[in-house]
C-alpha positions in Angstrom: -4.1 22.5 -5.4 -6.7 22.2 -8.2 -7.0 18.5 -9.1 -9.0 16.8 -11.8 -9.7 13.1 -11.3 -10.8 11.3 -14.4 -12.7 8.1 -13.4 -15.0 7.7 -10.4 -14.5 4.0 -9.9 -12.9 2.5 -6.8 -9.5 4.0 -7.5 -10.9 7.4 -8.2 -13.2 7.3 -5.2 -10.3 6.4 -2.9 -8.2 9.2 -4.3 -11.1 11.6 -3.7 -11.6 10.4 -0.1 -7.9 11.0 0.6 -7.6 14.4 -1.0 -10.9 16.2 -0.8 -10.3 18.0 2.5 -7.2 19.8 1.4 -7.7 20.3 -2.3 -10.1 21.7 -4.9 -11.3 18.5 -6.7 -13.3 18.0 -9.9 -14.3 14.4 -10.8 -15.2 13.4 -14.4 -17.0 10.2 -15.3 -19.7 9.1 -17.7 -21.7 7.3 -15.0 -23.9 9.6 -12.8 -24.4 6.7 -10.4 -20.7 6.9 -9.5 -20.6 10.7 -9.4 -23.6 11.4 -7.2 -22.3 9.7 -4.0 -19.0 11.5 -4.3 -20.6 14.9 -4.7 -22.9 14.2 -1.8 -20.3 12.8 0.6 -17.3 14.9 -0.1 -18.7 18.1 -1.6 -16.5 17.9 -4.7 -17.4 19.2 -8.2 -18.5 16.5 -10.6 -18.9 16.5 -14.4 -20.8 13.8 -16.3 -18.7 13.6 -19.4 -16.1 11.5 -21.3 -12.7 12.3 -19.8 -11.0 11.1 -23.0 -12.7 14.0 -24.9 -10.6 17.2 -25.4 -13.7 19.3 -25.7 -15.2 17.8 -22.5 -12.0 18.4 -20.6 -11.8 22.0 -21.8 -15.5 22.6 -20.9 -14.8 21.2 -17.4 -12.0 23.8 -16.9 -9.0 21.5 -17.0 -6.9 24.3 -18.3 -6.6 25.6 -14.7 -5.5 22.3 -13.2 -2.4 21.7 -11.2 -2.7 18.0 -11.3 -4.6 15.6 -13.6 -5.1 12.0 -12.5 -6.5 9.6 -15.1 -7.5 6.5 -13.2 -10.3 4.7 -15.1 -10.1 1.0 -15.7 -9.3 1.6 -19.4 -5.7 2.0 -20.2 -6.2 3.8 -23.6 -8.8 6.2 -22.1 -6.4 7.2 -19.4 -3.6 7.8 -21.9 -5.8 9.9 -24.2 -7.2 11.9 -21.3 -3.7 12.7 -20.1 -2.6 13.7 -23.6 -5.4 16.1 -24.0 -4.9 17.4 -20.5 -1.3 18.3 -21.3 -2.5 20.3 -24.3 -5.1 22.2 -22.3 -3.0 22.6 -19.1 0.7 22.3 -20.1 1.9 23.2 -16.6 -0.2 20.5 -14.9 1.3 17.3 -13.6 -0.3 14.3 -15.3 -0.6 10.8 -13.8 -2.2 7.8 -15.4 -3.1 4.4 -14.1 -2.4 1.5 -16.4 -2.2 -2.3 -16.5 -0.3 -2.3 -19.8 3.3 -3.3 -19.4 4.2 -1.6 -22.7 3.0 1.8 -21.4 5.2 1.4 -18.4 8.2 0.5 -20.6 7.6 3.4 -22.9 7.3 5.8 -20.0 10.5 4.6 -18.5 12.2 5.2 -21.9 10.8 8.8 -22.0 8.6 8.1 -25.0 5.2 8.5 -23.3 4.1 12.1 -22.8 2.9 11.9 -19.2 4.7 12.7 -16.0 4.0 9.5 -14.0 2.6 6.1 -14.7 1.2 3.9 -11.9 0.6 0.2 -12.5 -2.0 -1.6 -10.3 -0.3 -4.9 -11.0 3.2 -3.8 -10.0 2.0 -1.9 -6.9 0.0 -5.0 -5.8 3.0 -7.3 -6.4 5.2 -5.0 -4.3 2.6 -4.9 -1.5 2.3 -8.7 -1.4 6.0 -9.4 -1.5 6.6 -6.9 1.3 4.1 -8.7 3.5 5.7 -12.1 2.6 9.0 -10.7 3.7 7.5 -10.1 7.2 5.0 -12.9 7.7 3.6 -11.7 11.0 2.7 -8.4 9.4 -0.8 -7.2 8.5 0.6 -4.5 6.3 4.1 -3.3 5.5 5.7 -0.6 3.4 9.3 0.3 2.7 11.0 3.7 2.7 14.5 5.0 1.8 15.4 2.3 -0.6 14.5 -0.5 1.8 16.5 0.9 4.8 13.3 1.6 6.7 10.1 -0.4 7.1 6.7 0.6 8.4 4.9 -2.5 9.7 1.5 -3.2 11.2 1.1 -6.1 13.6 -1.8 -7.6 15.5 -1.2 -8.5 19.1 -2.7 -11.9 20.0 -2.6 -14.3 23.0 0.5 -15.9 21.4 2.5 -12.7 21.6 5.5 -12.6 23.9 4.4 -11.9 27.5 7.5 -9.8 28.0 6.0 -7.3 25.6 2.3 -7.5 26.5 0.4 -6.4 29.6 3.1 -4.2 31.2 4.1 -0.6 30.8 6.4 0.0 27.8 9.1 1.5 30.0 9.4 -1.9 31.7 9.6 -4.0 28.5 13.1 -5.2 28.0 12.5 -6.9 24.6 11.7 -3.9 22.4 14.0 -4.3 19.4 16.6 -1.7 18.8 16.6 0.5 15.7 12.8 0.8 15.8 10.1 2.9 17.2 6.6 2.0 18.2 4.7 4.8 16.4 1.1 4.0 17.4 -1.2 1.6 19.3 -4.5 1.3 17.6 -7.2 0.0 19.9 -10.6 -0.4 18.4 -11.5 3.1 17.1 -8.9 5.0 19.1 -5.2 5.7 18.3 -2.5 6.4 21.0 1.0 7.7 20.4 2.6 5.6 23.0 4.6 6.8 26.0 6.4 4.8 28.7 3.3 4.2 30.8 1.2 2.8 28.0 0.5 -0.9 27.9 0.1 -3.2 24.9 -2.9 -5.6 25.1 -4.1 -8.5 23.0 -6.4 -7.2 20.3 -4.3 -4.1 19.7 -2.8 -3.3 16.4 0.7 -1.8 16.5 2.4 0.5 13.9 6.2 0.1 14.0 8.8 2.0 12.1 12.3 0.3 12.1 15.1 -1.3 10.2 14.3 -4.5 8.3 16.0 -6.5 11.0 14.0 -4.8 13.7 10.8 -5.5 11.8 11.7 -9.2 11.8 12.4 -9.1 15.5 9.0 -7.4 16.2 7.4 -10.1 14.1 9.0 -12.9 16.1 7.9 -11.3 19.4 4.3 -10.8 18.3 3.9 -14.0 16.3 6.5 -16.5 17.4 7.6 -19.2 14.9 6.9 -17.3 11.7 10.3 -17.6 10.2 11.4 -16.7 6.7 9.1 -17.7 3.8 11.0 -19.5 1.0 8.2 -21.4 -0.8 5.0 -19.7 -2.1 2.1 -20.9 -4.2 0.3 -18.4 -6.4 -3.2 -19.2 -7.4 -4.1 -17.4 -10.6 -1.9 -16.6 -13.6 -3.4 -13.3 -14.7 -1.4 -10.1 -14.9 -1.4 -9.6 -11.1 -0.4 -13.3 -10.4 2.5 -13.1 -12.9 3.7 -9.8 -11.5 3.6 -11.3 -8.0 5.5 -14.4 -9.1 8.2 -12.2 -10.8 8.7 -10.1 -7.7 9.0 -13.2 -5.5 11.7 -14.6 -7.8 13.6 -11.4 -7.5 13.6 -11.9 -3.7 15.0 -15.4 -4.1 11.7 -17.1 -3.1 10.6 -20.3 -4.7 7.3 -20.0 -6.6 4.7 -22.5 -7.8 1.8 -21.0 -9.9 -1.6 -22.5 -10.6 -3.5 -21.4 -13.7 -6.5 -23.2 -15.2 -6.2 -22.0 -18.8 -3.9 -24.3 -20.7 -2.6 -21.7 -23.2 -1.9 -19.1 -20.6 -0.2 -21.7 -18.3 2.1 -22.6 -21.2 3.0 -18.9 -21.9 3.8 -18.3 -18.2 6.0 -21.4 -18.1 7.9 -20.0 -21.1 8.1 -16.5 -19.7 9.1 -17.5 -16.2 11.2 -20.7 -16.5 12.1 -20.7 -12.8 8.5 -21.0 -11.8 6.8 -24.4 -11.6 3.4 -23.9 -13.4 0.4 -26.2 -13.0 -2.4 -26.2 -15.4 -5.2 -26.7 -12.9 -8.0 -24.9 -11.0 -6.4 -25.3 -7.6 -9.8 -26.1 -6.2 -9.5 -29.9 -6.4 -8.5 -31.5 -3.0 -6.9 -34.5 -4.8 -4.6 -32.1 -6.8 -3.7 -30.2 -3.6 -2.8 -33.5 -1.8 -1.0 -35.0 -4.8 1.2 -31.9 -5.5 1.7 -31.2 -1.8 0.4 -27.7 -2.1 -0.4 -27.7 1.6 3.3 -27.9 2.4 4.0 -24.5 1.0 4.8 -21.8 3.7 2.5 -19.3 2.1 -0.1 -19.0 -0.6 -1.3 -16.0 -2.6 -4.8 -16.0 -4.1 -4.8 -13.7 -7.2 -7.8 -15.0 -9.2 -10.2 -12.5 -10.7 -13.2 -13.4 -8.5 -13.4 -12.8 -4.8 -15.6 -15.8 -4.2 -13.0 -18.1 -5.8 -10.1 -16.6 -3.9 -12.1 -16.9 -0.7 -12.9 -20.6 -1.3 -9.4 -21.5 -2.5 -7.9 -19.8 0.6 -10.2 -21.7 2.9 -9.4 -25.0 1.2 -5.7 -24.3 1.3 -5.8 -23.7 5.0 -7.7 -27.0 5.5 -4.9 -28.7 3.7 -2.1 -27.2 5.8 -1.1 -23.8 4.5 -0.7 -21.5 7.5 -0.1 -18.1 5.9 -2.6 -16.9 3.3 -2.8 -13.7 1.3 -5.8 -12.9 -0.8 -6.4 -10.3 -3.5 -9.7 -8.6 -2.8 -11.5 -6.7 -5.6 -14.6 -5.6 -3.7 -14.0 -3.7 -0.5 -17.1 -5.3 1.1 -15.4 -8.8 0.7 -12.3 -7.6 2.6 -14.1 -7.9 6.0 -15.5 -11.4 5.1 -11.9 -12.5 4.2 -10.5 -11.3 7.5 -13.3 -12.8 9.6 -12.9 -16.2 7.9 -9.2 -16.5 8.7 -7.4 -15.1 5.7 -4.3 -13.6 7.2 -3.7 -10.6 4.9 -5.9 -9.0 2.2 -4.6 -6.7 -0.5 -6.9 -4.5 -2.6 -5.2 -3.5 -5.9 -7.3 -0.4 -6.2 -6.3 0.7 -2.7 -2.6 0.3 -3.3 -2.9 2.0 -6.6 -4.7 5.0 -5.1 -2.1 5.1 -2.4 0.7 5.5 -5.0 -1.3 8.2 -6.9 -2.2 10.2 -3.8 1.4 11.2 -3.1 1.5 13.4 -6.2 -1.0 15.8 -4.5 1.1 16.2 -1.4 3.8 18.8 -0.6 6.6 18.5 -3.2 8.9 17.6 -0.4 6.9 14.4 0.3 8.5 11.5 -1.5 6.3 8.7 -0.4 2.9 8.1 1.3 1.5 4.9 2.9 -2.2 4.9 3.8 -3.2 2.4 6.5 -6.4 1.4 8.3 -8.6 2.4 5.5 -6.9 5.8 5.1 -7.5 6.7 8.7 -3.7 7.1 9.1 -0.8 7.9 6.9 3.0 7.5 7.0 4.9 10.2 5.1 8.4 10.4 3.8 9.0 14.1 3.8 12.1 16.3 3.8 12.4 19.0 6.5 12.5 22.6 5.5 15.1 25.0 6.9 12.3 27.1 8.2 10.6 24.3 10.1 10.0 25.0 13.8 11.2 21.5 14.6 14.6 22.0 13.1 17.2 22.3 15.8 15.1 20.7 18.5 16.0 17.6 20.4 13.4 14.9 19.9 12.5 14.9 23.6 11.6 18.6 23.3 9.3 18.3 20.2 5.7 19.0 20.8 3.4 16.1 20.2 0.6 17.1 17.8 -0.9 13.8 16.9 2.2 12.7 14.9 5.4 10.8 15.7 8.7 10.7 13.7 9.8 7.1 13.6 13.0 7.5 11.6 15.1 10.0 9.7 17.3 9.6 6.6 20.5 11.8 6.8 23.2 11.7 4.1 21.6 8.5 2.7 21.7 6.6 6.0 18.7 5.6 8.1 18.7 6.8 11.7 16.3 5.7 14.4 16.5 8.8 16.7 16.8 8.8 20.5 15.5 11.5 22.7 18.7 13.5 22.7 19.1 13.5 18.9 18.5 16.8 17.0 16.5 17.2 13.8 18.3 19.0 11.0 17.2 20.9 8.0 17.2 18.5 5.0 16.6 15.4 7.0 14.0 13.1 5.5 11.6 12.1 8.2 9.3 9.1 8.3 6.4 10.3 10.2 3.1 8.6 11.3 0.0 10.7 11.7 -3.8 10.7 11.3 -4.9 11.5 7.8 -6.8 14.5 8.9 -3.5 16.0 10.2 -1.4 15.4 7.2 -1.6 19.0 5.9 -0.6 20.4 9.3 2.3 18.0 9.6 3.6 18.9 6.2 3.3 22.6 7.1 5.3 22.4 10.4 8.0 20.2 8.9 
């Protein structure tokens, strides 16, 4: 596939990293300092130009594109770039990144002339609310309208001894309607068999029903329970999107925003949210308003340093489950080493949503995990697949594992004697480097 990526910032760079091996990529940006590392590291074509210029796009050869991704940080530039791309390459699929709610509404109404719109704020809110739904999880994603969950868990010394330290075939507590897709141990990945052993320090990738995901969480982090009270620090677009999604899930929300006018507008817009006009960094305020009694806190301020400090302060005052928005990838490791439970990078989750448009058309959803080392695909099996008609016990293992299938709209967690059928949607875990091969054999 010939793909043009307009914008070489963090989202664009993540998209390039995920797609460069299997596709012909051209990256357009005005800043040579962004383009040079991409050209050097990934051997992609780069063009120093304004992606919102029709002439620049034409000169770059966009007319031959199959897919155009406009993912700069400027909403209007992305929309203009996609509009010009449709003129020059009418058969290409166009995808834009936006933070403008009006663009999303216009697109849903069919009044915006692009194929797909991806919102960083909405994708971030979804990522965070999914994690809050499974408090023990490091990362989670949902498939098949919520019937299937992919969840990452860390194994600790607190994890249930009936699951840790013994061969999997001897573990009697593995939840039904689930499959352990992978054991990640340091830099290695194992597709588990009956003789493998789970150890403290491992990271597990589980595919299962929502109920099974909760059961795995209770085994690996006992006492987590359901989260019903969340404090959101920061009332920007991301913070408001998070609050709105939590309300949809029936979770109580308190929101802290230092700007008086913005706090007032949020209170009017979301009457079910208790809004404080405060920085959230004052220990007296935290004690007075009993912020530390919340079951979880989300730190969605614009600066990583403020999020980090606020998360640390909140933990001192009693909040046990902390989720922080991280804007700089370098800060993510700092957050995790300092005790923040979960970090979410808006650019990463946005890129993850965009990347799926470059996959096989049968692929409906993609989840990238462990810094894009691995992917979980939701793909429909072809009648010509060599796997169709095979029992699961007879399928060759090629660095991938099918965790679940969707047949006639229902989720099935296959056993060894079940048979894969043409038209089944499979939820499959694999290394990112094997994605093209997996899509081909399915």
